[in-house]
C-alpha angles and dihedrals in degrees: 000000000000110000108239092150093167091062090048090051093048090051092047094047098044113129136184120209106231136186117206118201127180116244110262095237096055112109115244136173093221137004114302109225117212119260123223124204140165103233121206111237093215097055137071128259096237090050098056105032104076089113092051089051093050094045094058096036089062090070096042136081114248093237089057096057119096130159111319122243138169137222137186120206091336097315118115109232116233106230092205092064113082114257094244092055091050092052092046092050100042111020113016091112096049131087121269137279095063108235113223123179119218122217134186102179140038093047108204098233095180095053108042141024126251113253106195096166146002088258089070089054093050091049092052091046093051093044090056091049091050090049091049093050090050089059094043103039109003086261090290094127100046090043092056092052121096125237091256088058091055090048090049091056090049095047092049091057096039091056094045090099090061095054100078099081098040119050095192091052089047090051091047093052094042089053091043091055099042094046085073104024091057088071089058090052097054128094133185116286090238090058127074095214149328124326091245132356115247104224143145127198119209123195119202092206101053137070092223108110095223146316118252130166142143114287128167119214097217127055121229090258091054098258116139114243116232136219087260091056091050092051093047090053100040106024117011094171087072093067118084118226114260091237098030139087117277106253104166142042123214106212132186119176091348097307137091108238117208113264088233092063111118108250090222091061091047089052094053096044111022101042120116119244089270086067093244126122102230106201122191121203107196134169117270108256117247116250 
């Protein structure tokens, strides 16, 4: 892969200032103060919110505490989506801090999955990495890794929450993760890219979970396909008409990449730790 390490660091270190408040109908023994946190974009809500859970449980009776879940402006937040994706989809056009409501009852079974332990998060994370490598390398790279390599990927992500206040710790966990993840981002010298690009496109205005299909990064004539080519093939509605008003934004990690950007480069540098490009298509904000 090309070595744009500053981009990789910026993605790894991305944070979202967030204000957690307890749902007004939750029963408490005293007033529940909001809890503020800098959430890492690359992680998962249920992986980095232990302090939030403990903060609110201190003012509640044990019998009133069920499984924790979160919502943003009435939308239950899927814990198995990366935090940055959730923000881009549901709150990218709102003022900071991101306001998230915390619930301990009335779990929305139809909207989100249960998350009884961190083992469930790890299993989901590793399943995504394995699916991504099946697309990129026919699973050859992930299958050649040892179990300790898989654990190193997971531990690097799991400790990402702790890297904000300590730069040396941050650098250590970044290096720990990328020492292994770099292998998943390589391809044979005779090739110009991966076999297929692992990507998912999410649309804020549709009930469909996401769009995913096979897409090669390189054309038969050797030309690199771009983000615009990917959208044209997989989600034409995301592209604005040449002579029309811009109606949508295409967002990855909180920014709008140029449509001319090669999708191979995006996959190498802008994928989440699960090795997928998570692309949000959201309405253009009103002026």
